[in-house]
N, C-alpha and C positions, 0 to 999 in steps of 0.2 A: 503494500499500499504506500508507503512511503518512498518507496524506489521510485514509483511514477510522479509523486510530487516533487522530488529531488531534482528530476530529468525536465521538470514542465519549465520550458523556457518563459511563459507568460507570468511566472511567479516571480517577483523579486528575491534577490540573493538575500537581504537583509532579511525579509521573513522566513526564508530557509534558515540563516542562522539563527534566527530568535526560536524557530521549533526545535531546531537540534540542541539549543539550552534548555531549553523547558522541556522537551520530553526525553530526549535520547539520553542527554546527561544525568538528568534526574534516575533515568531507569539504570542506568550501568552504575551510578554511585549509592543507590538505594541498601542501606544496611551496611554501607561498606566500613563502617567502624569495626566491624565484626569480622573482617576477611583478614586473611592472612595473606598478603600479596607475595607473590614469588614474581622473580624474574621474569619468566614466560608470560606469566597471566598479564604483568606489566606490557609487554612487548605485545601480547594479542590486543588489549586495549590500545594501545598505541596504533597499531595497524587497522583497528575496525575504526576509530576517528580518522585516520588518513583517508582510509576509503569513501568515509561520509564528507569529509570537507572536501573531495575531488568530484563528487557527485553535484556536492552542492554549488561549487564552481564551477562546474564543465571542465575542468582539465582532464586531459587525456593522461593516462599513465606514459610516462617516457623517464628511459633511465639518465637522461640530464636533470630531471628535475626533482631537487630532495626535496623531502618531507618539508623542512625547515621554510625553504621557499614559499612551499604551499601554505603553510602556517601564517607566514608573514604578508598574505595578500590581502 
């Protein structure tokens, strides 16, 4: 459901980023105080967040495009 929403060109990036911060981030961090976060878990969370940002910003995966450059856009 959110996949189509993030790919829709008629919806502003600002609204998509707001939705990400209100729904996705809250869902991912729900009860996170009780988690024991391993390095693997942290890396998987970072990968997921990168994928979401790429869908929102409409960027195509490219080996030359680093995640830190995506996050600063």
